[in-house]
PDB file as gemmi writes it, atoms N, CA and C in Angstrom:
CRYST1    1.000    1.000    1.000  90.00  90.00  90.00 P 1                      
ATOM      1  N   MET A   1      65.597  33.745 -86.264  1.00  0.00           N  
ATOM      2  CA  MET A   1      65.214  33.299 -84.951  1.00  0.00           C  
ATOM      3  C   MET A   1      66.337  32.459 -84.367  1.00  0.00           C  
ATOM      4  N   THR A   2      66.717  32.795 -83.186  1.00  0.00           N  
ATOM      5  CA  THR A   2      67.712  31.993 -82.501  1.00  0.00           C  
ATOM      6  C   THR A   2      67.018  31.049 -81.540  1.00  0.00           C  
ATOM      7  N   GLU A   3      67.769  30.080 -81.073  1.00  0.00           N  
ATOM      8  CA  GLU A   3      67.185  29.069 -80.202  1.00  0.00           C  
ATOM      9  C   GLU A   3      67.889  29.091 -78.859  1.00  0.00           C  
ATOM     10  N   ALA A   4      67.126  28.996 -77.798  1.00  0.00           N  
ATOM     11  CA  ALA A   4      67.681  28.995 -76.450  1.00  0.00           C  
ATOM     12  C   ALA A   4      67.814  27.558 -75.952  1.00  0.00           C  
ATOM     13  N   ILE A   5      68.773  27.313 -75.108  1.00  0.00           N  
ATOM     14  CA  ILE A   5      68.961  26.012 -74.471  1.00  0.00           C  
ATOM     15  C   ILE A   5      68.321  26.085 -73.088  1.00  0.00           C  
ATOM     16  N   LEU A   6      67.307  25.250 -72.861  1.00  0.00           N  
ATOM     17  CA  LEU A   6      66.580  25.286 -71.603  1.00  0.00           C  
ATOM     18  C   LEU A   6      66.495  23.898 -70.994  1.00  0.00           C  
ATOM     19  N   ARG A   7      66.428  23.864 -69.661  1.00  0.00           N  
ATOM     20  CA  ARG A   7      66.271  22.590 -68.968  1.00  0.00           C  
ATOM     21  C   ARG A   7      64.792  22.286 -68.786  1.00  0.00           C  
ATOM     22  N   SER A   8      64.394  21.069 -69.176  1.00  0.00           N  
ATOM     23  CA  SER A   8      63.014  20.640 -69.026  1.00  0.00           C  
ATOM     24  C   SER A   8      62.934  19.139 -69.237  1.00  0.00           C  
ATOM     25  N   THR A   9      61.840  18.544 -68.770  1.00  0.00           N  
ATOM     26  CA  THR A   9      61.637  17.112 -68.971  1.00  0.00           C  
ATOM     27  C   THR A   9      61.029  16.823 -70.327  1.00  0.00           C  
ATOM     28  N   LEU A  10      60.381  17.812 -70.939  1.00  0.00           N  
ATOM     29  CA  LEU A  10      59.750  17.722 -72.251  1.00  0.00           C  
ATOM     30  C   LEU A  10      58.769  16.554 -72.360  1.00  0.00           C  
ATOM     31  N   GLY A  11      57.959  16.376 -71.336  1.00  0.00           N  
ATOM     32  CA  GLY A  11      56.902  15.378 -71.364  1.00  0.00           C  
ATOM     33  C   GLY A  11      55.654  15.952 -72.007  1.00  0.00           C  
ATOM     34  N   ALA A  12      54.593  15.181 -71.995  1.00  0.00           N  
ATOM     35  CA  ALA A  12      53.327  15.615 -72.602  1.00  0.00           C  
ATOM     36  C   ALA A  12      52.755  16.824 -71.865  1.00  0.00           C  
ATOM     37  N   ARG A  13      52.845  16.831 -70.527  1.00  0.00           N  
ATOM     38  CA  ARG A  13      52.314  17.954 -69.757  1.00  0.00           C  
ATOM     39  C   ARG A  13      53.077  19.238 -70.082  1.00  0.00           C  
ATOM     40  N   THR A  14      54.378  19.121 -70.208  1.00  0.00           N  
ATOM     41  CA  THR A  14      55.207  20.277 -70.538  1.00  0.00           C  
ATOM     42  C   THR A  14      54.841  20.826 -71.909  1.00  0.00           C  
ATOM     43  N   THR A  15      54.640  19.937 -72.871  1.00  0.00           N  
ATOM     44  CA  THR A  15      54.280  20.369 -74.225  1.00  0.00           C  
ATOM     45  C   THR A  15      52.923  21.057 -74.248  1.00  0.00           C  
ATOM     46  N   VAL A  16      51.954  20.503 -73.525  1.00  0.00           N  
ATOM     47  CA  VAL A  16      50.617  21.113 -73.487  1.00  0.00           C  
ATOM     48  C   VAL A  16      50.671  22.478 -72.821  1.00  0.00           C  
ATOM     49  N   MET A  17      51.387  22.566 -71.714  1.00  0.00           N  
ATOM     50  CA  MET A  17      51.487  23.856 -71.024  1.00  0.00           C  
ATOM     51  C   MET A  17      52.184  24.900 -71.889  1.00  0.00           C  
ATOM     52  N   ALA A  18      53.236  24.499 -72.579  1.00  0.00           N  
ATOM     53  CA  ALA A  18      53.936  25.437 -73.452  1.00  0.00           C  
ATOM     54  C   ALA A  18      53.047  25.864 -74.616  1.00  0.00           C  
ATOM     55  N   ALA A  19      52.244  24.937 -75.143  1.00  0.00           N  
ATOM     56  CA  ALA A  19      51.335  25.276 -76.249  1.00  0.00           C  
ATOM     57  C   ALA A  19      50.246  26.232 -75.788  1.00  0.00           C  
ATOM     58  N   LEU A  20      49.773  26.089 -74.546  1.00  0.00           N  
ATOM     59  CA  LEU A  20      48.758  27.010 -74.018  1.00  0.00           C  
ATOM     60  C   LEU A  20      49.267  28.449 -73.989  1.00  0.00           C  
ATOM     61  N   SER A  21      50.560  28.612 -73.930  1.00  0.00           N  
ATOM     62  CA  SER A  21      51.160  29.945 -73.857  1.00  0.00           C  
ATOM     63  C   SER A  21      50.815  30.813 -75.056  1.00  0.00           C  
ATOM     64  N   TYR A  22      50.577  30.194 -76.184  1.00  0.00           N  
ATOM     65  CA  TYR A  22      50.332  30.950 -77.417  1.00  0.00           C  
ATOM     66  C   TYR A  22      48.853  31.011 -77.786  1.00  0.00           C  
ATOM     67  N   LEU A  23      47.982  30.617 -76.869  1.00  0.00           N  
ATOM     68  CA  LEU A  23      46.551  30.618 -77.143  1.00  0.00           C  
ATOM     69  C   LEU A  23      45.857  31.717 -76.342  1.00  0.00           C  
ATOM     70  N   SER A  24      46.084  32.947 -76.741  1.00  0.00           N  
ATOM     71  CA  SER A  24      45.444  34.130 -76.196  1.00  0.00           C  
ATOM     72  C   SER A  24      45.599  34.241 -74.685  1.00  0.00           C  
ATOM     73  N   VAL A  25      44.498  34.423 -73.988  1.00  0.00           N  
ATOM     74  CA  VAL A  25      44.527  34.665 -72.549  1.00  0.00           C  
ATOM     75  C   VAL A  25      44.950  33.425 -71.758  1.00  0.00           C  
ATOM     76  N   LEU A  26      44.989  32.282 -72.399  1.00  0.00           N  
ATOM     77  CA  LEU A  26      45.425  31.058 -71.729  1.00  0.00           C  
ATOM     78  C   LEU A  26      46.916  31.089 -71.387  1.00  0.00           C  
ATOM     79  N   CYS A  27      47.623  32.121 -71.823  1.00  0.00           N  
ATOM     80  CA  CYS A  27      49.051  32.244 -71.489  1.00  0.00           C  
ATOM     81  C   CYS A  27      49.256  32.391 -69.991  1.00  0.00           C  
ATOM     82  N   PHE A  28      48.211  32.793 -69.266  1.00  0.00           N  
ATOM     83  CA  PHE A  28      48.340  32.944 -67.824  1.00  0.00           C  
ATOM     84  C   PHE A  28      48.382  31.605 -67.090  1.00  0.00           C  
ATOM     85  N   VAL A  29      47.801  30.561 -67.671  1.00  0.00           N  
ATOM     86  CA  VAL A  29      47.798  29.243 -67.022  1.00  0.00           C  
ATOM     87  C   VAL A  29      49.224  28.731 -66.824  1.00  0.00           C  
ATOM     88  N   PRO A  30      50.057  28.642 -67.868  1.00  0.00           N  
ATOM     89  CA  PRO A  30      51.425  28.183 -67.631  1.00  0.00           C  
ATOM     90  C   PRO A  30      52.245  29.135 -66.765  1.00  0.00           C  
ATOM     91  N   LEU A  31      51.960  30.428 -66.856  1.00  0.00           N  
ATOM     92  CA  LEU A  31      52.693  31.395 -66.037  1.00  0.00           C  
ATOM     93  C   LEU A  31      52.449  31.148 -64.550  1.00  0.00           C  
ATOM     94  N   LEU A  32      51.246  30.761 -64.209  1.00  0.00           N  
ATOM     95  CA  LEU A  32      50.899  30.562 -62.810  1.00  0.00           C  
ATOM     96  C   LEU A  32      51.148  29.139 -62.318  1.00  0.00           C  
ATOM     97  N   VAL A  33      51.019  28.150 -63.211  1.00  0.00           N  
ATOM     98  CA  VAL A  33      51.086  26.751 -62.794  1.00  0.00           C  
ATOM     99  C   VAL A  33      52.491  26.167 -62.916  1.00  0.00           C  
ATOM    100  N   ASP A  34      53.164  26.397 -64.023  1.00  0.00           N  
ATOM    101  CA  ASP A  34      54.460  25.752 -64.298  1.00  0.00           C  
ATOM    102  C   ASP A  34      55.603  26.758 -64.341  1.00  0.00           C  
ATOM    103  N   ARG A  35      55.702  27.570 -63.354  1.00  0.00           N  
ATOM    104  CA  ARG A  35      56.736  28.596 -63.340  1.00  0.00           C  
ATOM    105  C   ARG A  35      58.142  28.010 -63.140  1.00  0.00           C  
ATOM    106  N   ASP A  36      58.234  26.804 -62.599  1.00  0.00           N  
ATOM    107  CA  ASP A  36      59.543  26.193 -62.328  1.00  0.00           C  
ATOM    108  C   ASP A  36      60.184  25.579 -63.568  1.00  0.00           C  
ATOM    109  N   ASP A  37      59.394  25.235 -64.557  1.00  0.00           N  
ATOM    110  CA  ASP A  37      59.912  24.615 -65.780  1.00  0.00           C  
ATOM    111  C   ASP A  37      60.398  25.715 -66.722  1.00  0.00           C  
ATOM    112  N   GLU A  38      61.689  25.744 -67.017  1.00  0.00           N  
ATOM    113  CA  GLU A  38      62.266  26.810 -67.850  1.00  0.00           C  
ATOM    114  C   GLU A  38      61.666  26.850 -69.243  1.00  0.00           C  
ATOM    115  N   PHE A  39      61.419  25.681 -69.834  1.00  0.00           N  
ATOM    116  CA  PHE A  39      60.863  25.604 -71.190  1.00  0.00           C  
ATOM    117  C   PHE A  39      59.474  26.233 -71.229  1.00  0.00           C  
ATOM    118  N   VAL A  40      58.634  25.855 -70.283  1.00  0.00           N  
ATOM    119  CA  VAL A  40      57.269  26.392 -70.233  1.00  0.00           C  
ATOM    120  C   VAL A  40      57.297  27.881 -69.920  1.00  0.00           C  
ATOM    121  N   TYR A  41      58.124  28.294 -68.977  1.00  0.00           N  
ATOM    122  CA  TYR A  41      58.191  29.693 -68.587  1.00  0.00           C  
ATOM    123  C   TYR A  41      58.670  30.570 -69.742  1.00  0.00           C  
ATOM    124  N   PHE A  42      59.632  30.081 -70.510  1.00  0.00           N  
ATOM    125  CA  PHE A  42      60.124  30.799 -71.689  1.00  0.00           C  
ATOM    126  C   PHE A  42      58.978  31.064 -72.675  1.00  0.00           C  
ATOM    127  N   HIS A  43      58.219  30.019 -72.985  1.00  0.00           N  
ATOM    128  CA  HIS A  43      57.115  30.165 -73.930  1.00  0.00           C  
ATOM    129  C   HIS A  43      55.974  30.994 -73.340  1.00  0.00           C  
ATOM    130  N   ALA A  44      55.741  30.861 -72.037  1.00  0.00           N  
ATOM    131  CA  ALA A  44      54.665  31.621 -71.401  1.00  0.00           C  
ATOM    132  C   ALA A  44      54.955  33.121 -71.448  1.00  0.00           C  
ATOM    133  N   LYS A  45      56.210  33.498 -71.240  1.00  0.00           N  
ATOM    134  CA  LYS A  45      56.551  34.925 -71.314  1.00  0.00           C  
ATOM    135  C   LYS A  45      56.378  35.456 -72.735  1.00  0.00           C  
ATOM    136  N   GLN A  46      56.796  34.693 -73.725  1.00  0.00           N  
ATOM    137  CA  GLN A  46      56.602  35.141 -75.114  1.00  0.00           C  
ATOM    138  C   GLN A  46      55.108  35.202 -75.440  1.00  0.00           C  
ATOM    139  N   GLY A  47      54.349  34.225 -74.985  1.00  0.00           N  
ATOM    140  CA  GLY A  47      52.903  34.231 -75.213  1.00  0.00           C  
ATOM    141  C   GLY A  47      52.224  35.418 -74.558  1.00  0.00           C  
ATOM    142  N   LEU A  48      52.704  35.800 -73.374  1.00  0.00           N  
ATOM    143  CA  LEU A  48      52.153  36.961 -72.683  1.00  0.00           C  
ATOM    144  C   LEU A  48      52.395  38.235 -73.484  1.00  0.00           C  
ATOM    145  N   VAL A  49      53.577  38.380 -74.043  1.00  0.00           N  
ATOM    146  CA  VAL A  49      53.890  39.566 -74.856  1.00  0.00           C  
ATOM    147  C   VAL A  49      52.992  39.607 -76.099  1.00  0.00           C  
ATOM    148  N   ILE A  50      52.795  38.465 -76.735  1.00  0.00           N  
ATOM    149  CA  ILE A  50      51.926  38.407 -77.921  1.00  0.00           C  
ATOM    150  C   ILE A  50      50.495  38.759 -77.535  1.00  0.00           C  
ATOM    151  N   TRP A  51      50.030  38.244 -76.396  1.00  0.00           N  
ATOM    152  CA  TRP A  51      48.670  38.550 -75.941  1.00  0.00           C  
ATOM    153  C   TRP A  51      48.519  40.051 -75.650  1.00  0.00           C  
ATOM    154  N   MET A  52      49.528  40.648 -74.987  1.00  0.00           N  
ATOM    155  CA  MET A  52      49.471  42.087 -74.694  1.00  0.00           C  
ATOM    156  C   MET A  52      49.432  42.901 -75.981  1.00  0.00           C  
ATOM    157  N   TRP A  53      50.190  42.462 -76.995  1.00  0.00           N  
ATOM    158  CA  TRP A  53      50.181  43.142 -78.290  1.00  0.00           C  
ATOM    159  C   TRP A  53      48.773  43.091 -78.891  1.00  0.00           C  
ATOM    160  N   GLY A  54      48.121  41.948 -78.787  1.00  0.00           N  
ATOM    161  CA  GLY A  54      46.761  41.810 -79.307  1.00  0.00           C  
ATOM    162  C   GLY A  54      45.767  42.703 -78.576  1.00  0.00           C  
ATOM    163  N   VAL A  55      45.905  42.809 -77.264  1.00  0.00           N  
ATOM    164  CA  VAL A  55      45.007  43.664 -76.481  1.00  0.00           C  
ATOM    165  C   VAL A  55      45.244  45.132 -76.833  1.00  0.00           C  
ATOM    166  N   LEU A  56      46.506  45.524 -76.954  1.00  0.00           N  
ATOM    167  CA  LEU A  56      46.806  46.911 -77.326  1.00  0.00           C  
ATOM    168  C   LEU A  56      46.313  47.240 -78.732  1.00  0.00           C  
ATOM    169  N   ALA A  57      46.296  46.238 -79.599  1.00  0.00           N  
ATOM    170  CA  ALA A  57      45.815  46.455 -80.969  1.00  0.00           C  
ATOM    171  C   ALA A  57      44.337  46.823 -80.973  1.00  0.00           C  
ATOM    172  N   LEU A  58      43.589  46.343 -79.994  1.00  0.00           N  
ATOM    173  CA  LEU A  58      42.168  46.687 -79.918  1.00  0.00           C  
ATOM    174  C   LEU A  58      41.954  48.191 -79.741  1.00  0.00           C  
ATOM    175  N   PHE A  59      42.856  48.820 -79.025  1.00  0.00           N  
ATOM    176  CA  PHE A  59      42.732  50.261 -78.809  1.00  0.00           C  
ATOM    177  C   PHE A  59      42.968  51.053 -80.093  1.00  0.00           C  
ATOM    178  N   ALA A  60      43.645  50.460 -81.053  1.00  0.00           N  
ATOM    179  CA  ALA A  60      43.877  51.137 -82.327  1.00  0.00           C  
ATOM    180  C   ALA A  60      42.579  51.352 -83.085  1.00  0.00           C  
ATOM    181  N   LEU A  61      41.561  50.550 -82.787  1.00  0.00           N  
ATOM    182  CA  LEU A  61      40.283  50.705 -83.479  1.00  0.00           C  
ATOM    183  C   LEU A  61      39.624  52.055 -83.188  1.00  0.00           C  
ATOM    184  N   HIS A  62      40.027  52.705 -82.120  1.00  0.00           N  
ATOM    185  CA  HIS A  62      39.461  54.006 -81.774  1.00  0.00           C  
ATOM    186  C   HIS A  62      40.147  55.161 -82.495  1.00  0.00           C  
ATOM    187  N   VAL A  63      41.218  54.858 -83.210  1.00  0.00           N  
ATOM    188  CA  VAL A  63      41.925  55.895 -83.966  1.00  0.00           C  
ATOM    189  C   VAL A  63      41.190  56.081 -85.293  1.00  0.00           C  
ATOM    190  N   PRO A  64      40.767  57.311 -85.585  1.00  0.00           N  
ATOM    191  CA  PRO A  64      40.053  57.526 -86.838  1.00  0.00           C  
ATOM    192  C   PRO A  64      40.955  57.279 -88.058  1.00  0.00           C  
ATOM    193  N   VAL A  65      40.386  56.813 -89.105  1.00  0.00           N  
ATOM    194  CA  VAL A  65      40.990  56.565 -90.417  1.00  0.00           C  
ATOM    195  C   VAL A  65      41.988  55.400 -90.387  1.00  0.00           C  
ATOM    196  N   LEU A  66      43.085  55.519 -89.680  1.00  0.00           N  
ATOM    197  CA  LEU A  66      44.128  54.493 -89.705  1.00  0.00           C  
ATOM    198  C   LEU A  66      43.912  53.353 -88.712  1.00  0.00           C  
ATOM    199  N   GLY A  67      42.971  53.483 -87.812  1.00  0.00           N  
ATOM    200  CA  GLY A  67      42.779  52.495 -86.757  1.00  0.00           C  
ATOM    201  C   GLY A  67      42.525  51.091 -87.256  1.00  0.00           C  
ATOM    202  N   LYS A  68      41.692  50.975 -88.271  1.00  0.00           N  
ATOM    203  CA  LYS A  68      41.379  49.645 -88.805  1.00  0.00           C  
ATOM    204  C   LYS A  68      42.598  49.016 -89.477  1.00  0.00           C  
ATOM    205  N   TRP A  69      43.412  49.826 -90.126  1.00  0.00           N  
ATOM    206  CA  TRP A  69      44.622  49.309 -90.763  1.00  0.00           C  
ATOM    207  C   TRP A  69      45.622  48.838 -89.712  1.00  0.00           C  
ATOM    208  N   ILE A  70      45.817  49.648 -88.687  1.00  0.00           N  
ATOM    209  CA  ILE A  70      46.746  49.279 -87.616  1.00  0.00           C  
ATOM    210  C   ILE A  70      46.281  47.995 -86.941  1.00  0.00           C  
ATOM    211  N   PHE A  71      44.978  47.919 -86.659  1.00  0.00           N  
ATOM    212  CA  PHE A  71      44.433  46.724 -86.026  1.00  0.00           C  
ATOM    213  C   PHE A  71      44.612  45.498 -86.921  1.00  0.00           C  
ATOM    214  N   GLY A  72      44.378  45.655 -88.212  1.00  0.00           N  
ATOM    215  CA  GLY A  72      44.518  44.544 -89.148  1.00  0.00           C  
ATOM    216  C   GLY A  72      45.941  44.017 -89.216  1.00  0.00           C  
ATOM    217  N   PHE A  73      46.900  44.918 -89.340  1.00  0.00           N  
ATOM    218  CA  PHE A  73      48.304  44.490 -89.394  1.00  0.00           C  
ATOM    219  C   PHE A  73      48.757  43.893 -88.067  1.00  0.00           C  
ATOM    220  N   SER A  74      48.301  44.471 -86.970  1.00  0.00           N  
ATOM    221  CA  SER A  74      48.661  43.926 -85.661  1.00  0.00           C  
ATOM    222  C   SER A  74      48.064  42.537 -85.462  1.00  0.00           C  
ATOM    223  N   SER A  75      46.836  42.353 -85.898  1.00  0.00           N  
ATOM    224  CA  SER A  75      46.188  41.037 -85.775  1.00  0.00           C  
ATOM    225  C   SER A  75      46.930  39.985 -86.591  1.00  0.00           C  
ATOM    226  N   MET A  76      47.378  40.378 -87.768  1.00  0.00           N  
ATOM    227  CA  MET A  76      48.159  39.437 -88.580  1.00  0.00           C  
ATOM    228  C   MET A  76      49.480  39.093 -87.892  1.00  0.00           C  
ATOM    229  N   GLY A  77      50.126  40.092 -87.300  1.00  0.00           N  
ATOM    230  CA  GLY A  77      51.370  39.852 -86.573  1.00  0.00           C  
ATOM    231  C   GLY A  77      51.162  38.921 -85.385  1.00  0.00           C  
ATOM    232  N   VAL A  78      50.093  39.145 -84.643  1.00  0.00           N  
ATOM    233  CA  VAL A  78      49.778  38.278 -83.498  1.00  0.00           C  
ATOM    234  C   VAL A  78      49.548  36.853 -83.972  1.00  0.00           C  
ATOM    235  N   LEU A  79      48.803  36.696 -85.051  1.00  0.00           N  
ATOM    236  CA  LEU A  79      48.525  35.361 -85.588  1.00  0.00           C  
ATOM    237  C   LEU A  79      49.808  34.661 -86.040  1.00  0.00           C  
ATOM    238  N   VAL A  80      50.646  35.366 -86.775  1.00  0.00           N  
ATOM    239  CA  VAL A  80      51.882  34.771 -87.296  1.00  0.00           C  
ATOM    240  C   VAL A  80      52.817  34.381 -86.147  1.00  0.00           C  
ATOM    241  N   PHE A  81      52.997  35.272 -85.173  1.00  0.00           N  
ATOM    242  CA  PHE A  81      53.898  34.958 -84.056  1.00  0.00           C  
ATOM    243  C   PHE A  81      53.337  33.843 -83.178  1.00  0.00           C  
ATOM    244  N   SER A  82      52.028  33.794 -83.012  1.00  0.00           N  
ATOM    245  CA  SER A  82      51.423  32.702 -82.247  1.00  0.00           C  
ATOM    246  C   SER A  82      51.638  31.368 -82.949  1.00  0.00           C  
ATOM    247  N   LEU A  83      51.469  31.351 -84.251  1.00  0.00           N  
ATOM    248  CA  LEU A  83      51.698  30.114 -85.006  1.00  0.00           C  
ATOM    249  C   LEU A  83      53.168  29.694 -84.956  1.00  0.00           C  
ATOM    250  N   LEU A  84      54.082  30.656 -85.077  1.00  0.00           N  
ATOM    251  CA  LEU A  84      55.508  30.337 -84.963  1.00  0.00           C  
ATOM    252  C   LEU A  84      55.834  29.777 -83.583  1.00  0.00           C  
ATOM    253  N   GLY A  85      55.230  30.335 -82.562  1.00  0.00           N  
ATOM    254  CA  GLY A  85      55.441  29.830 -81.213  1.00  0.00           C  
ATOM    255  C   GLY A  85      54.910  28.417 -81.048  1.00  0.00           C  
ATOM    256  N   LEU A  86      53.736  28.141 -81.606  1.00  0.00           N  
ATOM    257  CA  LEU A  86      53.170  26.791 -81.530  1.00  0.00           C  
ATOM    258  C   LEU A  86      54.032  25.779 -82.279  1.00  0.00           C  
ATOM    259  N   VAL A  87      54.545  26.186 -83.428  1.00  0.00           N  
ATOM    260  CA  VAL A  87      55.432  25.300 -84.186  1.00  0.00           C  
ATOM    261  C   VAL A  87      56.700  25.024 -83.376  1.00  0.00           C  
ATOM    262  N   SER A  88      57.207  26.037 -82.722  1.00  0.00           N  
ATOM    263  CA  SER A  88      58.381  25.876 -81.869  1.00  0.00           C  
ATOM    264  C   SER A  88      58.116  24.857 -80.761  1.00  0.00           C  
ATOM    265  N   VAL A  89      56.941  24.912 -80.167  1.00  0.00           N  
ATOM    266  CA  VAL A  89      56.591  23.969 -79.102  1.00  0.00           C  
ATOM    267  C   VAL A  89      56.441  22.557 -79.662  1.00  0.00           C  
ATOM    268  N   VAL A  90      55.796  22.425 -80.811  1.00  0.00           N  
ATOM    269  CA  VAL A  90      55.601  21.109 -81.414  1.00  0.00           C  
ATOM    270  C   VAL A  90      56.943  20.443 -81.711  1.00  0.00           C  
ATOM    271  N   PHE A  91      57.912  21.215 -82.174  1.00  0.00           N  
ATOM    272  CA  PHE A  91      59.249  20.685 -82.458  1.00  0.00           C  
ATOM    273  C   PHE A  91      60.126  20.638 -81.204  1.00  0.00           C  
ATOM    274  N   GLN A  92      59.549  20.980 -80.061  1.00  0.00           N  
ATOM    275  CA  GLN A  92      60.230  20.990 -78.767  1.00  0.00           C  
ATOM    276  C   GLN A  92      61.492  21.848 -78.792  1.00  0.00           C  
ATOM    277  N   ARG A  93      61.343  23.029 -79.345  1.00  0.00           N  
ATOM    278  CA  ARG A  93      62.423  23.994 -79.436  1.00  0.00           C  
ATOM    279  C   ARG A  93      62.026  25.265 -78.687  1.00  0.00           C  
ATOM    280  N   ALA A  94      62.977  26.092 -78.411  1.00  0.00           N  
ATOM    281  CA  ALA A  94      62.735  27.377 -77.763  1.00  0.00           C  
ATOM    282  C   ALA A  94      63.230  28.480 -78.688  1.00  0.00           C  
ATOM    283  N   TRP A  95      62.477  28.751 -79.734  1.00  0.00           N  
ATOM    284  CA  TRP A  95      62.854  29.791 -80.685  1.00  0.00           C  
ATOM    285  C   TRP A  95      62.604  31.156 -80.059  1.00  0.00           C  
ATOM    286  N   LYS A  96      63.598  32.011 -80.167  1.00  0.00           N  
ATOM    287  CA  LYS A  96      63.427  33.391 -79.724  1.00  0.00           C  
ATOM    288  C   LYS A  96      62.801  34.163 -80.877  1.00  0.00           C  
ATOM    289  N   LEU A  97      61.534  34.505 -80.722  1.00  0.00           N  
ATOM    290  CA  LEU A  97      60.828  35.228 -81.773  1.00  0.00           C  
ATOM    291  C   LEU A  97      61.340  36.664 -81.839  1.00  0.00           C  
ATOM    292  N   PRO A  98      61.574  37.185 -83.046  1.00  0.00           N  
ATOM    293  CA  PRO A  98      62.113  38.545 -83.186  1.00  0.00           C  
ATOM    294  C   PRO A  98      61.226  39.573 -82.485  1.00  0.00           C  
ATOM    295  N   LEU A  99      61.819  40.470 -81.781  1.00  0.00           N  
ATOM    296  CA  LEU A  99      61.190  41.542 -81.019  1.00  0.00           C  
ATOM    297  C   LEU A  99      60.388  41.018 -79.830  1.00  0.00           C  
ATOM    298  N   ILE A 100      59.666  39.932 -79.998  1.00  0.00           N  
ATOM    299  CA  ILE A 100      58.856  39.363 -78.921  1.00  0.00           C  
ATOM    300  C   ILE A 100      59.769  38.884 -77.787  1.00  0.00           C  
ATOM    301  N   SER A 101      60.820  38.156 -78.119  1.00  0.00           N  
ATOM    302  CA  SER A 101      61.718  37.636 -77.081  1.00  0.00           C  
ATOM    303  C   SER A 101      62.467  38.775 -76.386  1.00  0.00           C  
ATOM    304  N   TRP A 102      62.769  39.832 -77.117  1.00  0.00           N  
ATOM    305  CA  TRP A 102      63.455  40.982 -76.531  1.00  0.00           C  
ATOM    306  C   TRP A 102      62.590  41.611 -75.438  1.00  0.00           C  
ATOM    307  N   VAL A 103      61.297  41.781 -75.734  1.00  0.00           N  
ATOM    308  CA  VAL A 103      60.376  42.342 -74.741  1.00  0.00           C  
ATOM    309  C   VAL A 103      60.146  41.344 -73.611  1.00  0.00           C  
ATOM    310  N   ALA A 104      59.972  40.065 -73.948  1.00  0.00           N  
ATOM    311  CA  ALA A 104      59.713  39.049 -72.930  1.00  0.00           C  
ATOM    312  C   ALA A 104      60.877  38.913 -71.962  1.00  0.00           C  
ATOM    313  N   HIS A 105      62.073  39.116 -72.440  1.00  0.00           N  
ATOM    314  CA  HIS A 105      63.247  39.018 -71.580  1.00  0.00           C  
ATOM    315  C   HIS A 105      63.247  40.103 -70.519  1.00  0.00           C  
ATOM    316  N   ARG A 106      62.615  41.221 -70.795  1.00  0.00           N  
ATOM    317  CA  ARG A 106      62.588  42.341 -69.866  1.00  0.00           C  
ATOM    318  C   ARG A 106      61.424  42.287 -68.884  1.00  0.00           C  
ATOM    319  N   ILE A 107      60.567  41.292 -69.024  1.00  0.00           N  
ATOM    320  CA  ILE A 107      59.427  41.140 -68.089  1.00  0.00           C  
ATOM    321  C   ILE A 107      59.903  40.454 -66.841  1.00  0.00           C  
TER     322      ILE A 107                                                      
END                                                                             
């Protein structure tokens, strides 16, 4: 994981907004409210990609035989990346999560 250099005040509000980015559908709150803060926007975009991955994983349940396995592995990936993102926010860092940041950069 690489780290990005971003401009931000890194106050309590910024930390809370960035943490909301990795809590499922709450990723839309920082995207809509704190779009001017680079730190929050960076985490919100990564959180949005993780949330979309989780929603797409639900559709795997309709695939016969392998659907439950795909959903299980995807759910674990969503959980792990969300936790890594939260840890990044707690340490006030902007870690580029593998594959997630690549997709988020293109949004």
